[in-house]
KEPA-376547 format. One line per field, with one value per residue: x, y, z of N, C-alpha, C in turn; residue number from 1; residue in three letters; chain. Coordinates in pm, whole numbers, plus 32768, in hexadecimal, padded with zeros to 4 digits. Atoms other than C-alpha are relative to their C-alpha. Example, Ala and Ser with C-alpha at 12.3 -4.5 7.8 and 13.67 -1.06 7.14 Angstrom:
! residues 2
n.c1	[8059	7FAE]
n.c2	[7F89	7F89]
n.c3	[8000	7FFA]
ca.c1	[84CE	8557]
ca.c2	[7E3E	7F96]
ca.c3	[830C	82CA]
c.c1	[805A	7FB3]
c.c2	[8078	806D]
c.c3	[8000	8049]
n	[1	2]
res	[Ala	Ser]
chain	[A	A]
This chain:
! residues 158
n.c1	[8072	804E	8075	8076	8067	8011	7FF9	8055	800B	7FCF	7F7F	7FA6	7FF0	7F99	7F79	801C	7FE3	7F7A	7F98	800B	8038	7FAC	8004	8073	8048	806A	8076	803E	7FF3	8089	8068	804A	7FD9	8021	7F9C	7F9F	7FF1	7FCF	7F7E	7F61	8028	802F	7FCA	7F85	7FBE	7FC2	7FC8	7F82	7FCD	7F63	7FDD	7F94	800E	8084	8030	8008	7FDD	8017	8054	7FF3	80A5	7FDC	805F	7FE0	8074	8010	7FB6	7F5F	7F89	8013	7FCD	7FF3	8042	7FB2	7F98	7FEF	7FFE	801A	7FB0	7F36	7FA7	7F99	7F7B	7FCB	8001	8068	8031	7FD3	7FF5	8081	8008	7FB4	8067	8083	7FDD	8013	806D	8038	7FCD	8033	806F	7FF7	8011	7F5F	7FFB	7FEE	7FAB	8020	8030	7FEB	802E	7F95	7FED	7FF6	7F95	7FAE	7F98	8060	7FD6	7F7E	8041	8049	7FDD	7F73	806C	7FFB	8081	7FDB	8077	805E	8062	800C	8083	8022	80A2	801A	8081	8015	7FAB	806B	7FD1	808D	80A0	801A	7FB5	7F87	7FE7	7FB6	7FA9	7FBF	7FB2	7FBE	7F9C	8050	805B	80A1	8004	809C]
n.c2	[8013	7FB7	8009	801E	7FEF	8051	8067	803F	807C	8056	7FD8	807C	8072	8048	8023	8075	8066	802C	8010	8068	805E	804F	8023	8022	7FA1	800B	7FDD	7F9B	7FF7	8037	7FA3	7F82	7F4F	7FAA	801A	7FCF	7F69	7FD9	800A	7FB5	7F80	7FE4	7FA6	803D	804E	7F8E	802D	7F7D	804A	7FD9	7FD1	8004	7FDD	7FE1	8079	8033	809A	8026	7FBD	7FD7	7FED	7FEB	7FE3	7F9F	8045	802A	7F98	8009	8080	8025	8088	7FEB	808D	802F	7FE9	8042	7FD0	8052	8053	7FDF	7F9B	8063	8000	7F87	7FA7	7FA9	7FF7	7FB6	7F51	8012	801C	7F94	7FAC	8041	8008	7F71	7FAF	8046	7FA3	7F81	7FF0	8036	80A4	8072	8086	7FFA	80AE	801A	8081	8009	80B4	8060	7FDA	7F9B	7FFA	806A	7F93	7F73	7FF6	7FC2	7F6F	7FB5	8036	7F8D	7F7A	800F	805C	804F	8054	8003	8040	8039	8006	803F	7FC9	805F	7FA9	8014	7FF5	7FB8	801B	8033	7F9C	7F96	7F80	7FBF	806C	80A0	7FF0	7F8A	803D	8068	8032	8039	805C	7FFE	808F	8011]
n.c3	[7FD4	800A	7F8A	8056	7FA0	7FCF	805B	8037	7FD4	8089	7FCB	7F7A	8031	8063	7FDA	7FB3	8067	8048	7FBA	7F96	803A	7FED	7F66	7FDA	7FC6	8028	7FCD	802A	8091	8007	7FC8	8062	801B	7F77	7FC7	8040	7FD5	7F41	7FDD	8025	800F	7F5B	7F88	7FD9	8041	8083	808E	8057	8076	8030	80A5	8052	809D	8003	7FD2	7F80	7FF3	7F82	7F86	7F7B	7FDF	7F60	7F89	7FB1	7FBB	7F9B	7FCB	7FEC	8059	809A	8021	80AB	802D	80A6	8006	806F	808B	807D	8032	805B	7FA1	7FCD	8018	8050	7FA4	7FD2	7F68	7F6C	7FCD	7FE0	7F5D	7F9D	7FE4	7FB7	7F55	7FE3	800D	7F87	7F75	7FDF	7FB6	7FAC	7FE0	7FDF	8064	8087	800E	8058	800C	8078	8010	8054	8075	804A	804C	7F90	7FC7	7FCC	7F42	7FB7	8003	7F8D	7FC7	803F	7FF0	7F75	7FF8	7FA7	7FDB	7F84	802F	8054	7FFC	8090	8047	8045	805E	805D	80A0	8071	8085	8013	7FF3	8075	7FCB	8013	8054	7FD5	8032	7FB9	7F92	8008	7F90	7FA0	804B	7FE5	7FDF	7FD2]
ca.c1	[78BE	777B	765C	7524	73F3	72F7	7352	727E	71E1	726B	73B5	73F2	7370	745D	7580	750B	74F2	7631	7708	7663	75C0	771C	7722	75B2	7532	73C4	72FA	72AC	7285	7117	7078	6F6A	6FAC	6F1C	6FDF	70FB	70CB	70A7	71DF	72E3	7206	71DE	7252	73D6	7423	7519	7574	76AF	7722	7898	78BD	7982	7986	781A	77B6	7744	7823	7823	7714	7711	75F3	7627	752A	7546	73E2	7432	74D4	7656	76A7	76B7	769C	7729	75D7	7659	77B7	7839	78C2	787F	794E	7A40	7A9B	7B06	7C56	7C9E	7CAA	7B44	7AB6	7BB4	7B94	7A06	7A42	7B34	7A22	7915	79DB	7A1C	78BC	7855	7957	7921	77D5	7791	77BE	7899	784F	7873	7822	77C9	76FE	7799	7760	7827	779C	783C	798B	7A8A	7B7C	7A40	7AB1	7C1D	7BAC	7AC3	7BCD	7D0A	7BEA	7BE6	7AA8	7AC0	79EC	78C7	77D6	77C4	7677	75A7	74A3	73E9	7319	728A	7393	7307	7393	725B	7137	7158	720E	7349	73D7	7408	7552	75C6	76E9	7782	7874	775C	76B1	7547	74A0	7336]
ca.c2	[BF13	BFD7	BFDD	BF58	C01F	BFF1	BE78	BDFB	BCCF	BC60	BCED	BC00	BAFB	BAE9	BB31	BA47	B941	B98B	B99D	B889	B77F	B6B9	B69F	B647	B773	B758	B7BB	B8F5	B889	B7FF	B92F	BA22	BB80	BBEC	BAF4	BB45	BCBD	BC7F	BBE5	BCC6	BE09	BDBC	BECC	BE79	BDBF	BE74	BDE3	BE50	BDAD	BD8B	BE56	BDE9	BE79	BF01	BD9D	BD29	BC04	BBF2	BBF9	BC5F	BC5C	BCDE	BCBB	BDC7	BD61	BCC1	BDD7	BDDB	BCAF	BC80	BB6F	BB51	BA77	BA89	BAA1	BA55	BA7A	B9EF	B8C8	B98A	BA79	B944	B95C	BAAE	BB58	BBF6	BB36	BBA0	BD0D	BCC2	BC36	BD2E	BE36	BD81	BD53	BF04	BF36	BE27	BEC1	C00C	C000	BFBA	BE49	BD4D	BC1E	BBEC	BA77	B9B3	B868	B790	B5E4	B4F9	B552	B675	B6C1	B597	B6D8	B7B5	B733	B785	B8DF	B924	B8B1	B9C4	BAC0	BA9A	B9C8	B8C3	B781	B797	B6AD	B563	B4E3	B3ED	B46E	B3A1	B42A	B3AD	B390	B4D0	B435	B34E	B444	B52B	B637	B639	B565	B408	B474	B579	B50F	B40A	B3BE	B351	B1FE	B205	B118	B0A7]
ca.c3	[5DE0	5DD2	5ECB	5E0E	5EC9	5E7B	5DE7	5CDA	5CEE	5B7C	5BCC	5D16	5C79	5B5F	5C13	5D1F	5C22	5B4C	5C8F	5D87	5C83	5C7A	5DFF	5E04	5E90	5E8A	5FAC	5F0B	5DA9	5DE1	5E8F	5DF4	5DBF	5F17	5FD6	5F36	5F4F	60C2	60FA	601F	6058	61F8	62F4	6306	6201	60D2	5F98	5EC9	5D6A	5D0A	5BA8	5AD3	5946	59A2	5A15	5B3E	5B98	5CFB	5E2F	5F91	6061	61DB	62ED	63DD	6475	65AC	66A0	66C5	65BE	6450	638E	6216	61A2	602F	5FCF	5E8B	5D09	5BCC	5B4D	5A54	5B76	5C69	5CA6	5C23	5D7B	5D61	5E80	5F7C	5F00	5F1A	6088	60EA	608C	6142	6288	6258	6245	635B	6456	640E	64A7	6613	6633	6703	661B	64BE	6452	632D	62E8	61EA	618D	60DC	5FAA	5F8F	5ECC	5F71	5FC8	6078	6202	61C7	610F	622D	632B	6270	6289	63FF	6422	651D	6547	665F	65F8	654B	64D9	63EA	6302	622F	60F4	5FC9	5E7C	5DB8	5C86	5CD7	5D29	5BFF	5CCD	5C36	5AEC	5ABE	5A5C	5B5D	5C58	5BA6	5C8E	5D78	5D27	5CF8	5DF7	5DDE]
c.c1	[7F9D	7F95	7F9C	7FA7	7FA1	803A	7F90	7FD6	8061	8077	8042	7FEE	804C	8076	8006	8018	80A7	8070	7FFA	7FD1	807A	800F	7F89	7FB7	7F2F	7F6C	7FBE	7FC2	7F65	7F9D	7FAB	8026	7FED	8052	8079	802B	800D	806B	8072	7FB2	7FDE	8052	809A	802F	8026	8036	8051	8016	8098	7FF9	8063	7FD3	7F70	7FBA	7FEB	8035	8032	7F6A	8019	7F90	802A	7F5B	8017	7F81	8003	80A1	808E	8055	7FE3	801D	8009	7F86	8029	8078	8012	8038	7FEE	8076	805B	8008	802E	8064	8053	801C	7F77	7FAB	802E	7FE8	7F7C	8007	8058	7FBB	7FA8	804F	8026	7F95	7FDB	8043	8006	7F6C	7FF3	7FC9	8071	7FFD	7FCD	8003	7F98	7FD9	8049	7FD4	806E	7FEF	8037	807F	806A	8053	7FB5	804F	8070	7FF5	7FCB	8075	8077	7F90	7FE4	7F97	8028	7F59	7FAA	7FB1	802E	7F5A	7FBE	7F84	7FF0	7F8B	8015	807D	7FA1	801C	7F7E	7F92	7FFD	806D	8093	8006	803A	8092	804F	8041	8035	8052	7FC3	7FB5	7F56	7FBE	7F4C	7FBF]
c.c2	[8071	7FD2	8008	802D	8051	7F57	7FCE	7F97	7F80	8015	7F79	7F97	7FB0	8005	7F8A	7F66	7FD5	7FFE	7F6D	7F6C	7F98	7FAA	7FBD	804F	7FF3	800C	808C	7FE6	7FED	8074	805A	804B	8039	7FA7	801A	809B	801F	7FE8	8060	808B	8020	8064	7FB1	7FDE	8076	7F77	8039	7F76	8044	8014	7FEC	8019	800C	7F7A	7FD9	7F7B	7FE4	804A	7FF8	8052	800C	8014	8031	7FF2	7FD8	806D	7FD1	7F90	802A	7FB0	803E	7F92	7FF9	8049	7FB9	8040	7FB5	7FA2	803F	807C	7F70	7FFB	804C	8056	803E	7FEC	801A	80B5	8004	7FE7	8085	80A7	8026	7FF7	80AF	8025	7FE7	803D	8089	802B	7FBB	7F72	7FCD	7F78	8014	7F61	8004	7F4E	7FBC	7F47	7FD2	7FE8	8069	7FD1	7F9B	8057	803E	7FE9	8050	808F	8041	8012	80A4	808E	8031	7FBE	7F63	7F6F	7FFC	7FAF	7F7F	7FB6	7F9B	804B	7FAC	8057	7F9D	801B	806A	7FFE	7FA6	803F	8078	807A	8039	7F8F	7F96	7FF7	8038	7F7E	7F63	7FC8	7FC2	7F8F	8020	7F7B	8007	7FC0]
c.c3	[800D	804B	7F91	807F	7F93	7FA5	7FB9	8006	7F80	8015	8066	7FC0	7F9F	8022	8066	7FA9	7FBB	8089	8072	7F9D	8015	8098	8021	8067	7F8B	8070	7FF3	7F65	8007	8029	7F86	801B	809E	8050	7FE9	8024	80A1	8052	7FB7	8002	80B4	8020	8009	7FB0	7F86	7FBD	7FAD	7F9A	7FC2	7F7B	7FE2	7F58	8004	8031	8070	802E	8080	8059	8085	8019	8096	8029	804F	806E	8087	805A	8044	7FBD	7F6C	7FBA	7F6C	7FDE	7F5A	7FF9	7F80	7F71	7FA8	8010	7FB7	806E	8096	7FFF	7FC8	8086	8027	8057	8070	7FDE	8012	80A0	8049	8013	8040	8098	8012	8015	8090	8056	8001	804F	80B1	8026	8059	7FD5	7F63	7FC9	7F6D	7FD2	7F76	8001	7FB2	7F78	7F91	7FCD	807E	803F	8067	8099	7FF8	7FE0	806E	80B1	7FED	7FF3	80A7	804B	8043	8021	8090	800C	7F9E	7FF1	7F85	7FF3	7F8B	7F96	7F61	7F73	7FB7	7F92	7FDE	7FED	7FAD	8025	7FC0	7F6E	7FFE	7FD3	804E	8060	7FDF	8043	8062	7FBF	800F	8049	800F	806A]
n	[1	2	3	4	5	6	7	8	9	10	11	12	13	14	15	16	17	18	19	20	21	22	23	24	25	26	27	28	29	30	31	32	33	34	35	36	37	38	39	40	41	42	43	44	45	46	47	48	49	50	51	52	53	54	55	56	57	58	59	60	61	62	63	64	65	66	67	68	69	70	71	72	73	74	75	76	77	78	79	80	81	82	83	84	85	86	87	88	89	90	91	92	93	94	95	96	97	98	99	100	101	102	103	104	105	106	107	108	109	110	111	112	113	114	115	116	117	118	119	120	121	122	123	124	125	126	127	128	129	130	131	132	133	134	135	136	137	138	139	140	141	142	143	144	145	146	147	148	149	150	151	152	153	154	155	156	157	158]
res	[Leu	Arg	Lys	Val	Glu	Pro	Pro	Ala	Leu	Asp	Trp	Tyr	Arg	Asp	Leu	Tyr	Arg	Arg	Val	Gly	Glu	Glu	Trp	Leu	Trp	Phe	Thr	Arg	Ser	Gly	Leu	Asp	Asp	Ala	Asp	Leu	Ala	Gly	Arg	Ile	His	Ala	Pro	Gly	Val	Glu	Leu	Tyr	Gly	Leu	Val	Val	Asp	Ser	Gln	Asp	Glu	Gly	Leu	Leu	Glu	Leu	Asp	Phe	Ser	Val	Asp	Gly	Glu	Cys	Gln	Leu	Leu	Tyr	Phe	Gly	Val	Thr	Ala	Lys	Phe	Ile	Gly	Thr	Gly	Ala	Ala	Arg	Phe	Leu	Met	Asn	Arg	Ala	Leu	Glu	Ile	Ala	Trp	Ser	Arg	Asp	Val	Gly	Arg	Val	Trp	Val	His	Thr	Cys	Thr	Phe	Asp	His	Pro	Ser	Ala	Val	Ala	Phe	Tyr	Gln	Arg	Ser	Gly	Phe	Arg	Ala	Phe	Lys	Arg	Gln	Ile	Glu	Val	Ala	Asp	Asp	Pro	Arg	Leu	Asn	Gly	Lys	Leu	Pro	Arg	Asp	Ala	Ala	Arg	His	Val	Pro	Val	Ile	Ala]
chain	[A	A	A	A	A	A	A	A	A	A	A	A	A	A	A	A	A	A	A	A	A	A	A	A	A	A	A	A	A	A	A	A	A	A	A	A	A	A	A	A	A	A	A	A	A	A	A	A	A	A	A	A	A	A	A	A	A	A	A	A	A	A	A	A	A	A	A	A	A	A	A	A	A	A	A	A	A	A	A	A	A	A	A	A	A	A	A	A	A	A	A	A	A	A	A	A	A	A	A	A	A	A	A	A	A	A	A	A	A	A	A	A	A	A	A	A	A	A	A	A	A	A	A	A	A	A	A	A	A	A	A	A	A	A	A	A	A	A	A	A	A	A	A	A	A	A	A	A	A	A	A	A	A	A	A	A	A	A]
């Protein structure tokens, strides 16, 4: 695991797409350079790449901007490393980093588009549900934020 300081926008976009496109990660896909830089270079935000054979294959984005809290903003590995133990390694390092700080709460936001085993994985990692809500967003495959063939396991709803 390597800390990326400061993260280059091209590096971030590439890894964000390779990790998240299959799970419809889209909130940062359409951001211009200034907006993206404002988020990933913000005080309290830390980015890490999971390096395998000199290639970043996992993304960890931690947000310590709220006093006493750490949010796992983005967490995941590329498709070829799902089921290999890479995500467990990444989560263990994420929790070590988070709890090494003066925080009383570490939390993650997930959704139904995430990997089918994600919630169980988070629960095995010590997380528990504290809130459920409905969020509505346009399908990013229909508005051009993601390719039409992204997340084939999720039907396109026009």
